[in-house]
N, C-alpha and C positions, 0 to 999 in steps of 0.2 A: 272279052269286050274291052275296047280301048277306054282310056280315062275320059276322053271327051264324051263317048257314048254313055259311060257310066254316070257322068255328071248330068247328062240329059235325062237319064233314067231315074237317078236317085235325088237329084236336086229338088229341094222343096218338099220331098216326101216326109210325112209325119211318122217317126219311128220311135217306138218305146223299147229300150234295152234294160232288162233286169240284171243285177249283178255287174253293173258297169264300173264299179270302183277299182277293178283290177283284172288282170288276165285277159281271157277271151272277150269278156264284156267290154273292157276298156279298149282293146284293139279294134273291135267292131265299131264302137262308138267313134273312134278317131278316124277310121277309114270313111265312115259315113259323113263325118264332119267335113273332111276334105272335099267331099262331093256335094256339099251344100245342103244336106238334109236338115230338117227340123227335128231336134232330138229331145226326147223325154227319157231321162235316165234315172235308175234307182239303185240303191244299195243299202246295206245296214251300216257300212263304214262311212261316216261323214267326211273324214279326211280324204280317203281314197276317192270318194264320189266328187268332191270339190276339185281335186287334182284333175280328174278326167274332164269335168265340166270346163275348167279353165283352159285346158289344152284344146278341147273341142271348139271353144269360142275363138281361140287364136288361129285355129286351122280353117275357120270360115263357115262353121255351121250356121244355118239360117236362124237358129234359135236354140237355146238349151234350157230346159226345165229340169230341176233336180228334186228327188223325193227320197226321204229316208224310209225304207219299207222292208218289212219282213215278209217275204213272199209266202211263207208257210202260214201266215196269220190272215185269215179271211177278212176280218174287219179292217186290218191295215190295208189290204189290197183293195177292198171296196172303197175306202176313203180316197186312195190315190186315183182309182178309176173315175170316181165322181168328179174330181178336180180336172183330170185329164180330158174326159169327154166333154165337160162343160167348156173348157178353154179351147180345145183343138177339134172336137168332133171325132168322127171315126178315124182310127189309125190307118195308115197305109201298110205299115209293117210292124209286127210284134215279134221281138226276139226274147223268148223265154230262156235266158241264159243262166240265171242264178242257180248255183248248185254247190254241193259239198262232197268230199271224198270220205270213203269208209272202207277200211280193209281189216281183215281178220276172219278166221274160220267161223263157221256158224255157231259152234259150241262156245266160242269165246266172246261173241257179241251178246249184248243185253237187249231186252225189249225196248229200253230207252234209246239205245243206239238205232234200232230199227225205226222207231217213231220219229227220231230226229232226221235220219236220211230220207225216209219216205215223205215226211212232211215238207221238206225243202225240194228234193229232187222230183217228186211226183206231184204232190198237191200244189207246189208253187207253180208248176206248169198248168195244172188243171185250173187254178185260180186265174191265171193270166188269160187262158183261152175262154173261160166262162165269162169273164168281165169284158173282154174286148172283141171277141169274135162276133157277137150279135150286131154291133154297129157296122162291122165290116160287111156282114151279109146284107144288112139293110142298104148299105152303100153300093153293093154289087161288085166290090173288088177288095183285095188286100192279100197279105201273105203272112203266114205264121211260121216262125222258125222255132223249133224245139231242140234244145241241146241234149242229145242222148250221149252215146259213147260207143266205142268198139265193144265195150262190155255190155252194150244193149243187144248184141247178137252173138257174142262169145261169152259164155258163162265162166268167168275166170275163177279157179279155185282160190280160196282165201279172200274172196271179194263177194261173198254171198249176198249181203245186204245191198251193196252198191250195184252189183249185177242185176239184182231183182228190181231196183229202182229204175235202172236204165232200160231194162227189158220193158218195164211198164211204160216208159216214155215212148219207146219204139211202137208198142202196140197202140197207145193212144194216138200217136201221130199218123200211123197208117190208117186206122179207123176214121179219124177225123178228116184226113185227106180225101177218103172215099165219100164221106158225108158232104164235104164242101166243094167237091168237084164241079157240081152244076150250079154253084152259087157265086162263082167268081173269086173264090178265096183259095189260094194255094197253101199247102202245108208241107214242110220239109223237116226231116230228122237229120241233124248233123251229128256225126259219129267220130270224134277225134280219138286218136290212139295216145301215144306217149307225147304229151305236150308240156313244154317247160313253162309252167305257171306256178303260182304260190299254193295251188290247191293241195299238193301232196304234203307240204309242210303244215298245213292247217287241218289235214284229214285226221279223223279218229282212227287209230290203229290198235287192234286188239291181238292178243296171243303173240305168236312169234313175230308177226309183222311189226308190232310195236317196237321190238328191239332193233329192227333194221330200218327204222324210219329215216335216219340221217343218211344211210347208204342209198336208200331209194331216192331221196331228194337230190343227192349228188349225181346219181345216174341220170335223172331227168335233166339236171343242169348241163351235164356233159353231152347228153343227146341233143339239146339245144334246138329242138323243133318248136319254133315260137308261135305264140297266139295270133300273130299277124297273118300267118298262113291259114289258120282256121277262119279268121275274119274274112279273108279273101274268098274262102270256100262258101261262107255264108252268103256273101254278096252274089256269088255265082249261082247258088241254089235259088235265090230270089229271082234273078234275071231269067233263068231257064226253067223255073218251077220244077226242080228236081225233088224226087221223093225221099231218097236216102243218100246221104253224102258221107262216105268214109273220108277221113282226113289223116294223112301220114301213111307211109309205106306199110307199116304193120297192120294198120286198120284195114287197108285194102286186101292184104294177104288173108287176114282172118275172115273178112267178108266173103272172099272167093272160096275159101276153105269151107266155111259154114254152108254155103249154097251148093257146092259141087261135091264135097266129101264130108257130109255132116257127121259121120261116125268118128 
């Protein structure tokens, strides 16, 4: 879709993006800002969130509201939803982007690690959907974007907890898409592969992966497949109501392999 058509499509749309302080969340926010969307953005990092907000205003967003929120905290999310729905009414687009990384074999990870990654990566998505989908349904239209991963369909060794969390997001997204199909609300699962963002450096890494964290960060940096490409895929998923969207060559290869040669 051309930029002019995208401006017509996204201009004035009310969009909430979680985890907007960096990475894919920031890139998505800034692309939407250039198209004139009204943005509600959240993050746990006040400095990163304000940097994103300032840039979004400069790029021409119709409006920018910021919220410091822990997506894993139901009370926190409820408080934000109350403010957002009172001020803006039903969202047009919800981007459940906030997430964390977790690497390490199953025997090296702790129950606390599992609670942490599932709380953010899974329950953060559930909280967003539970709080904002009802108003979309009542309004008769909307679109929900859930950030999964290539690890959502490829169960990578030494990424047990992370793979489990992203498989859960895939299952949630596919089931929710089926439920929402006759209600005017689209649901898409976005599945990035190796993307150069800060998530690897901030990931919890256990066992042998913990010793290789700096090398992994350097590999992602050299690979240099940026978050702006994921943001573009997100916009395309909304425009065309796509169900599952792999992003990056390896994500597409793994998606095809999983479908056609699952063994």
